[in-house]
C-alpha positions as CSV (number, residue, x, y, z in Angstrom):
1,M,56.1,-61.0,-82.5
2,L,55.5,-60.4,-86.2
3,I,57.1,-57.3,-87.8
4,V,55.7,-56.2,-91.1
5,V,57.7,-54.2,-93.4
6,V,55.6,-52.0,-95.9
7,N,57.0,-50.7,-99.1
8,M,55.8,-46.9,-99.2
9,S,57.4,-46.3,-102.5
10,R,55.2,-44.4,-104.9
11,P,55.4,-45.0,-108.7
12,V,57.1,-42.4,-110.9
13,P,54.4,-40.0,-112.4
14,P,53.4,-41.1,-116.1
15,E,54.2,-37.8,-117.5
16,L,58.0,-38.5,-116.7
17,N,58.1,-41.8,-118.7
18,N,59.8,-40.5,-121.8
19,P,63.3,-41.1,-123.3
20,L,64.8,-37.8,-121.7
21,N,64.2,-39.1,-118.2
22,H,64.8,-42.9,-118.5
23,Q,68.4,-42.6,-117.7
24,V,68.3,-40.3,-114.7
25,L,65.3,-42.1,-113.2
26,S,67.3,-45.4,-113.5
27,E,70.3,-44.1,-112.0
28,L,68.4,-42.7,-108.9
29,E,66.4,-45.9,-108.2
30,G,67.1,-46.9,-104.8
31,Q,69.2,-43.7,-103.8
32,G,68.7,-41.9,-100.7
33,C,68.9,-38.2,-100.0
34,H,69.9,-36.1,-96.8
35,A,67.3,-33.6,-96.0
36,D,69.5,-30.6,-95.9
37,I,70.3,-30.6,-99.7
38,I,66.6,-30.2,-100.3
39,A,65.8,-26.8,-99.0
40,P,68.4,-24.8,-101.0
41,I,67.1,-26.2,-104.2
42,E,63.4,-25.6,-103.1
43,K,64.3,-22.0,-102.4
44,C,65.9,-21.5,-105.8
45,L,62.7,-22.9,-107.4
46,S,60.1,-21.3,-105.4
47,G,59.3,-18.5,-107.9
48,L,59.5,-20.7,-111.0
49,E,56.2,-21.5,-113.1
50,G,55.0,-25.1,-113.5
51,V,57.8,-26.8,-111.4
52,K,56.7,-30.2,-109.9
53,S,58.7,-32.4,-107.5
54,F,58.6,-36.1,-106.8
55,C,59.9,-38.3,-104.0
56,P,59.2,-41.9,-104.2
57,D,59.5,-42.6,-100.5
58,S,59.8,-39.6,-98.2
59,Q,59.5,-41.4,-95.1
60,N,62.7,-43.2,-96.0
61,F,64.6,-40.2,-97.4
62,A,64.6,-41.3,-100.9
63,Y,65.9,-39.2,-103.7
64,V,63.9,-36.0,-104.9
65,I,63.4,-35.0,-108.5
66,W,62.2,-31.5,-110.0
67,Y,60.6,-31.3,-113.3
68,V,58.7,-29.2,-115.7
69,N,56.7,-30.0,-118.9
70,G,57.5,-33.8,-118.2
71,T,61.3,-33.0,-118.2
72,V,63.5,-33.8,-115.1
73,F,66.0,-31.1,-114.8
74,A,67.2,-31.2,-111.2
75,Y,67.7,-34.0,-108.4
76,A,68.8,-34.3,-105.0
77,S,70.6,-37.5,-103.8
78,G,73.3,-38.3,-101.3
79,M,74.4,-35.9,-98.7
80,R,76.2,-33.0,-100.3
81,R,75.5,-32.4,-103.9
82,V,72.5,-31.9,-106.3
83,G,72.3,-33.0,-109.9
84,L,71.2,-30.5,-112.8
85,R,70.7,-31.1,-116.4
86,L,72.5,-28.2,-118.1
87,S,73.4,-27.3,-121.7
88,K,76.9,-28.5,-122.6
89,S,77.3,-25.2,-124.6
90,A,77.4,-23.4,-121.5
91,E,81.1,-23.1,-120.7
92,L,80.8,-22.4,-116.9
93,D,84.1,-22.0,-114.7
94,L,82.2,-23.3,-111.6
95,P,82.9,-26.2,-109.1
96,M,80.8,-28.8,-110.9
97,T,81.4,-32.5,-111.7
98,R,80.3,-34.3,-114.8
99,G,77.5,-36.8,-114.0
100,F,76.3,-39.6,-116.0
101,E,75.5,-39.1,-119.5
102,S,72.1,-37.7,-121.0
103,Y,70.2,-39.2,-123.8
104,Q,70.5,-35.9,-125.5
105,T,73.9,-35.0,-126.7
106,E,73.5,-31.3,-126.1
107,Y,72.6,-31.7,-122.4
108,G,74.4,-33.3,-119.7
109,W,74.0,-34.0,-116.0
110,Y,76.2,-32.1,-113.7
111,S,76.8,-32.6,-109.9
112,V,76.9,-29.4,-107.9
113,P,77.6,-28.7,-104.3
114,Y,74.1,-28.0,-102.7
115,D,75.5,-24.9,-100.8
116,S,77.4,-23.6,-104.1
117,D,77.1,-19.6,-104.4
118,S,76.2,-20.2,-108.0
119,L,73.3,-22.8,-107.3
120,D,70.5,-20.3,-107.9
121,M,72.0,-19.4,-111.3
122,L,72.5,-22.9,-112.3
123,V,69.1,-24.1,-111.1
124,N,67.6,-21.3,-113.2
125,S,69.6,-22.5,-116.3
126,A,68.5,-26.0,-115.9
127,Y,64.8,-25.0,-115.6
128,E,65.0,-22.7,-118.8
129,S,66.5,-25.5,-120.6
130,A,63.6,-28.0,-119.5
131,V,61.1,-25.4,-120.3
132,N,62.2,-25.0,-123.8
133,V,62.8,-28.7,-124.7
């Protein structure tokens, strides 16, 4: 019996091929995502204009990113946390963990529990920053 494995991975949309996104896309390559962490962020984004999402391989539970105007501002990967691109100038006393470095010095990636009470506010902040890049 012959078993054929088909790679269902989709390429990253060309509009995301810019210096702001290279690092986050590189870090996420090959990572998976638990479905439970996607719904809360989708709910936060439901009323925001121009937001697009991308998952390279939904059948195999790959990471998910959200972007606007060609700038990735949020991602879901792993089982319990989401990543948000937030302004470093916002001093927030919230349960966040610093993520990998951003290419722009004024912004950074932060890891936030997917079920945080502050998720809606933080997602909106990341979205507003991305819209105004």
